[in-house]
Every structure is written in structure tokens, then in C-alpha cells.
C-alpha positions in Angstrom: -5.3 -2.9 -13.0 -4.8 0.8 -12.2 -2.6 2.9 -14.4 -0.8 6.1 -13.6 -2.2 9.3 -15.3 -0.7 10.3 -18.6 -0.2 13.8 -17.3 2.6 13.8 -14.7 1.5 14.8 -11.3 3.3 17.5 -9.4 4.7 16.8 -5.9 2.2 16.8 -3.0 3.2 20.3 -1.8 2.8 21.7 -5.3 -0.7 20.2 -5.6 -1.8 22.1 -2.5 -0.2 25.3 -3.9 -2.0 25.0 -7.1 -5.3 24.5 -5.4 -4.8 27.5 -3.1 -3.6 29.7 -6.0 -7.0 28.9 -7.7 -8.9 29.8 -4.4 -10.4 26.4 -4.2 -11.1 24.5 -1.0 -10.5 20.8 -0.7 -14.2 20.2 -0.8 -14.6 22.1 -4.0 -11.8 20.3 -5.7 -13.1 17.0 -4.4 -16.5 17.8 -6.0 -14.9 18.5 -9.3 -12.9 15.3 -9.3 -15.7 13.2 -7.8 -13.9 12.0 -4.7 -14.2 12.8 -1.0 -12.5 15.6 0.8 -10.4 13.1 2.8 -9.1 11.7 -0.4 -7.9 15.1 -1.7 -6.3 15.7 1.7 -4.4 12.4 1.5 -3.3 13.2 -2.1 -2.0 16.6 -1.0 -0.1 15.2 2.0 1.5 12.5 -0.1 0.0 9.6 1.9 -1.7 8.1 -1.1 -1.0 8.4 -4.9 -3.9 9.3 -7.3 -4.5 6.4 -9.6 -7.1 5.2 -12.1 -9.7 7.5 -13.7 -9.9 9.7 -10.6 -6.2 10.2 -10.8 -6.3 11.1 -14.4 -9.1 13.6 -13.7 -7.1 15.0 -10.8 -4.0 15.4 -13.0 -6.0 17.2 -15.8 -7.5 19.5 -13.2 -4.1 20.4 -11.7 -2.7 20.9 -15.2 -5.5 23.3 -16.0 -4.8 25.2 -12.7 -1.1 25.5 -13.5 -1.6 28.4 -16.0 -3.0 30.9 -13.4 -0.4 29.7 -11.0 2.4 31.0 -13.1 2.0 34.4 -11.3 3.2 33.0 -8.0 6.2 34.4 -6.2 9.6 32.9 -6.7 9.5 31.1 -3.4 6.2 29.4 -4.3 7.5 28.5 -7.7 10.5 26.9 -6.0 8.2 24.8 -3.9 6.0 23.9 -6.9 9.0 22.7 -8.9 9.9 20.0 -6.4 10.1 19.0 -2.8 12.6 20.5 -0.4 16.0 18.7 0.1 14.7 17.2 3.4 11.7 15.7 1.6 13.9 14.3 -1.1 16.1 12.7 1.5 13.1 11.2 3.3 11.8 9.9 0.0 15.3 8.4 -0.7 15.2 6.6 2.7 11.8 5.2 1.9 12.9 4.0 -1.5 16.0 2.4 -0.1 13.8 0.6 2.4 11.4 -0.6 -0.3 8.4 1.4 0.9 7.8 3.3 -2.3 6.2 1.8 -5.4 8.5 1.0 -8.3 8.4 3.3 -11.4 8.7 7.0 -11.9 8.1 9.3 -8.9 5.1 11.5 -8.5 7.0 14.5 -9.7 8.2 12.8 -12.9 11.8 12.4 -11.7 13.3 9.3 -13.2 16.6 9.2 -11.4 16.5 8.1 -7.8 18.4 10.0 -5.1 21.7 8.5 -3.9 21.7 6.2 -0.9 22.1 7.9 2.5 24.0 6.8 5.5 21.9 6.1 8.6 22.9 9.4 10.2 22.1 11.3 7.1 18.7 9.6 6.7 17.9 10.2 10.4 18.8 13.9 10.1 16.6 14.2 7.0 13.7 12.6 8.7 14.2 14.8 11.8 14.5 18.0 9.8 11.3 17.1 7.9 9.1 16.0 10.8 10.4 17.6 14.1 9.2 21.2 13.6 5.6 20.1 12.9 5.7 17.4 15.6 6.6 19.9 18.2 3.7 22.1 17.3 1.3 19.1 17.4 2.6 18.0 20.8 2.0 21.5 22.0 -1.6 21.3 20.9 -1.9 17.9 22.8 -0.4 19.1 26.0 -0.4 22.9 26.1 3.1 22.8 27.5 6.1 23.9 25.5 8.8 22.0 27.4 6.8 18.8 27.3 6.2 19.2 23.6 9.9 19.5 22.9 10.8 16.7 25.2 8.2 14.4 23.6 9.6 14.9 20.2 13.2 14.4 21.3 12.3 11.2 23.2 10.4 9.9 20.2 13.4 10.5 17.8 15.8 9.0 20.4 13.7 5.8 20.3 13.7 6.0 16.5 17.5 6.2 16.4 17.8 3.3 18.9 15.6 1.2 16.5 16.7 2.8 13.3 16.8 -0.4 11.2 13.2 -1.0 12.1 12.1 2.6 11.6 13.9 2.9 8.2 12.1 -0.1 6.9 8.7 1.0 8.1 6.2 2.1 5.5 5.7 5.4 7.2 8.7 6.5 9.3 7.1 9.8 10.1 4.0 8.1 11.4 6.1 5.8 13.6 7.8 8.8 15.2 4.5 10.7 15.5 2.9 7.8 17.3 5.8 7.6 19.7 5.7 11.3 20.4 2.0 11.3 21.0 2.2 8.4 23.4 5.0 10.1 25.4 3.2 13.5 25.4 -0.1 11.9 26.7 1.5 9.7 29.3 -0.4 10.1 32.7 2.9 9.8 34.6 3.9 13.4 33.8 1.5 14.7 36.4 3.7 13.3 39.2 6.8 15.2 38.0 7.7 18.3 39.9 8.6 20.4 36.9 5.2 19.7 35.3 3.2 20.8 38.4 4.0 24.5 37.7 1.9 26.2 35.1 3.6 27.7 32.0 2.8 31.2 30.6 -0.4 31.0 28.5 -0.5 31.5 24.8 -0.3 35.1 23.6 -3.3 34.9 21.3 -6.6 34.8 23.3 -8.4 32.6 20.8 -5.5 30.2 20.8 -5.6 30.2 24.6 -9.2 29.3 24.7 -8.8 26.5 22.0 -5.9 25.0 24.0 -8.0 25.0 27.2 -10.8 23.2 25.4 -8.4 20.7 23.9 -6.9 19.9 27.3 -10.3 19.2 28.7 -10.9 16.5 26.1 -10.0 12.9 27.0 -6.6 12.0 25.6 -8.0 9.5 23.0 -10.5 12.1 21.8 -7.8 14.8 21.7 -5.5 12.6 19.7 -8.1 11.6 17.2 -9.2 15.2 16.7 -5.6 16.4 16.1 -4.8 13.5 13.7 -8.0 14.0 11.6 -8.6 17.7 11.6 -5.1 18.9 12.4 -2.7 16.5 10.6 -5.1 15.5 7.8 -5.3 11.8 8.1 -8.4 10.0 6.9 -10.5 8.0 9.3 -9.0 4.5 8.7 -5.5 5.9 9.1 -6.5 7.7 12.3 -8.1 4.6 13.7 -5.0 2.6 12.9 -2.7 5.1 14.6 -4.8 5.3 17.7 -5.2 1.5 17.8 -9.0 1.7 17.6 -11.7 0.5 15.2 -13.0 2.8 12.6 -16.4 3.2 14.2 -14.7 3.9 17.6 -12.5 6.6 16.0 -15.5 8.1 14.3 -17.3 8.3 17.6 -14.3 9.9 19.3 -14.0 12.4 16.5 -17.7 13.3 16.7 -17.7 13.8 20.4 -14.5 15.9 20.3 -16.0 18.1 17.6 -19.1 18.5 19.7 -17.1 19.5 22.8 -15.1 22.1 20.8 -18.2 23.5 19.1 -20.0 23.8 22.4 -17.3 26.1 23.7 -16.4 27.7 20.4 -19.4 27.7 18.0 -17.3 29.4 15.2 -15.2 26.2 15.0 -18.2 23.9 14.2 -17.0 23.9 10.6 -14.2 21.2 10.2 -12.3 23.5 7.7 -12.3 26.4 10.2 -11.2 24.1 12.9 -8.3 22.8 10.8 -7.3 26.4 10.1 -7.5 27.4 13.7 -5.5 24.4 14.9 -2.7 25.4 12.5 -2.8 29.0 13.6 -2.7 28.1 17.3 0.3 25.8 16.8 2.1 28.3 14.6 1.6 31.2 16.9 4.1 29.9 19.4 7.8 29.9 18.7 8.7 26.3 19.4 12.1 25.0 18.4 13.3 21.5 18.6 16.9 20.6 19.3 19.3 19.8 16.5 19.4 16.3 15.0 23.0 15.6 16.1 22.2 16.5 19.7 19.2 14.1 19.6 21.4 11.3 18.2 24.0 12.0 20.8 21.4 11.9 23.6 20.0 8.7 22.3 23.5 7.0 22.3 24.2 8.4 25.7 21.0 7.0 27.1 21.7 3.7 25.5 25.2 3.6 27.1 23.7 4.5 30.5 21.1 1.7 30.4 23.7 -0.8 29.1 26.0 0.1 32.0 23.1 -0.1 34.4 22.2 -3.5 33.2 25.8 -4.7 33.5 26.0 -3.3 37.0 22.8 -5.0 38.0 24.0 -8.3 36.6 27.3 -8.0 38.4 25.4 -7.2 41.7 23.1 -10.1 41.2 26.1 -12.5 40.5 27.9 -11.2 43.6 24.8 -11.6 45.8 24.4 -15.2 44.5 28.0 -16.0 45.2 27.8 -14.6 48.7 24.7 -16.6 49.4 26.4 -19.8 48.2 29.5 -19.0 50.3 27.6 -18.4 53.6 24.9 -21.0 53.2 25.1 -24.1 55.5 26.5 -27.3 53.9 24.3 -29.7 56.0 20.7 -29.7 57.1 20.1 -28.2 60.5 16.6 -29.0 61.9 14.9 -26.0 63.4 14.5 -25.7 67.2 11.0 -26.9 68.1 8.7 -24.6 69.9 8.2 -25.0 73.6 5.3 -27.0 75.0 3.4 -26.5 78.2 3.8 -29.1 81.0 0.8 -30.0 83.1 0.9 -29.8 86.9 3.5 -27.0 87.2 2.3 -23.7 88.4 2.9 -20.8 86.1 6.0 -18.7 86.7 5.2 -15.6 88.5 7.4 -12.6 88.5 8.7 -11.5 91.9 6.9 -8.6 93.6 6.9 -6.6 96.8 6.8 -8.5 100.1 3.9 -8.1 102.5 4.3 -6.9 106.1 4.0 -10.5 107.4 6.6 -11.7 105.0 8.9 -8.9 106.0 8.6 -9.8 109.7 9.2 -13.5 108.9 12.3 -12.7 107.0 13.7 -10.5 109.8 13.0 -13.3 112.3 14.8 -15.8 110.3 17.8 -13.6 109.8 18.1 -13.1 113.6 17.4 -16.6 114.9 18.7 -19.0 112.4 22.1 -19.4 114.3 20.4 -20.3 117.6 17.8 -22.5 116.1 17.8 -26.3 115.9 20.8 -28.1 114.6 19.1 -29.3 111.5 18.7 -25.7 110.4 22.4 -24.9 110.9 24.6 -25.5 107.9 27.5 -27.8 108.3 30.9 -26.2 108.4 33.9 -27.9 106.9 
């Protein structure tokens, strides 16, 4: 049975700050603790909680790094003391849905945050995830408008299914998967507004990286962004892309090879991770406000509800009209005509020959003086 470390662990964001303040990479810290770099990445993003002997070693190492970190600026100290309000709200949503383990929190806070209303919980999740999701969608598509639209549509779907999303173990992952699917939909190529090119990125290196990313197949592009950009481990990346772990590893390897072939300086995964972050942060991408997204979701729901009602009414009216005009008895169909033997085929009248014209003229002149049998009887 695993136990929590005796030394309280700081919040995930503070763990990363402590490591960066000590000028340590994730690989160096992982070597000291005796775990993989992916595990350290998951600990720093808050996806997994350090436990057992490795967790105790990780907590002792962070505690030893806390002394040199006291020289950080006031803004960094505020982040190291605890998560931002949006993070606390998201954590409260997760706790209310039963998705967080019982017991003290990672930061040593004993009291749980108060319960939130659905609108407040949605706004907290949106404020926490939307800015990063817009940048990720921009890396996937290379289009600013489509990136914002993808995130808004994903959160609109989340608001429509909020009871399901609120109880999900990873609400941010649910919204991210929906945004990625909408951004990579092949139907966007048929839209008129997406046939026009947008202004390229201002940074030349970011422009080249985005061009290389867009040439990758969508599954490879998504796998590369999740693993090297977001920081998921391989099983989590495979689960989110609905692929097996070997298939996700193969996609990641091929995507890295394609990027390294065009940009050799990005062959190092750490450098690729840094460059992806810089390319996404270089653009000023702003998402709409959370109330506007909720209002748009409700408006779309009302529109489709009214459309369904109108379609149902039209269907009922068509059915009633068909029942009103339908015959009440059986009427056999008219049989097709049959050919009769012995009768010459009907020939359309044509022009008379010279002989026929002379015969007609003679008949018209002499029929009165002809035999009696040819004279019609007069009454």
C-alpha cells in the first residue's frame, strides 16, 4: 500500500518553478529521483501524484531546492505558494465530482474549497484551459480564426453536456479532445472562409515550424503536440488519440523524424518542446469570454431544439395530408396495351403523290354525275 510522503508536496506549478530555479532539466531531476522524464513531467503538470518511495525522494529533493528558491521574485513566490484562483476552482469542481483522491491536497491544504454553481465551475474551467487550448489549436491548424472557433465549439459542447463533463476524471482533457477533433476536421477545407490564407507568423522560425507541422498527417500532428507540447505520457497520449500505445509511439517517432529532417536543431525533444511553446506564445490569440461561450451554447441549443420541433411538425403535417388525400378503396392500375395480330400498323399521314392528287380532283368533280350508288341519299 502506497503512502503519501512525510514532507508535504508543493502544488504542481510550484514544483516546476523550484526545478527551473535550480537550473535543472526534467531529465536531470528524473535521474536524481530514479524515474523517467515522462513521470516528472506528469508530476509537474498535476496529472499524477507522487507516491511511495519515489514520491518521498521527490519531496525531499524539492524541499532541498526550496532554499535557493527563496530569492525568486514576488510574482514567482505567489505562484509557489499555491495555485491561481482558477486552478483552485477547477480542483473544487473535480472534488465535488469525486475525481480527486480523499485526504489532504497536494499543497497541504486541509479545507476544501466551497461548492461552485455550474456556471461558476464552467467559467473556472474555461479561464484555466481556454488560453492554452487556443495556442494548441493554432499549432494544429496554423489558422487563428479556426483555433478560436475550435475552442469555443468545444466549450459549447462541454456546457451542453456539463453534468457529464463535471463528473469526468479529466474535464480539461475532455474539452481538449473535443477542440482537437473539431480543429482537425477535414470538412473545413470546403468552407469559403478557410480557403483564403491568413497572414503568416511574424517569427520566421515559428513560420517554418508551423509549415512542417501542417504537412504532417493529422494523427501524427496530434500525437506530437500532446506528447512534446502538452506533456502527456505515452499511454495518456494513446488513450486521447484512441490508438494503442505502440501505434502512438510509432506516430510520435515518425512525426519527430519529419520535423528533424526539416529542422535538424529540433531533433532534441526538449528543444522541440521549447520551440513549440515559443511558436504558440508568439501569436496574440485571445479566446472569447466564458459568459459569451455559455450564451452561444444555449442559443445553439435553442436553435436546434426549434429546428427539431419544426421538422416534427412538418412531418406530422405531411403525414396528415397524405392520409387525407389517399384513396379509400383499391383501384387497380390500368393494364398496358397489347399488340393485336392481323392489323396493319398505324401510319402517320403524309404528302399525296401526283397520281393521288389527280384521283382526288376527279372524284371531287364527277361524284355528282356518277352512278346512283355513289350519290348520298337526301332526306
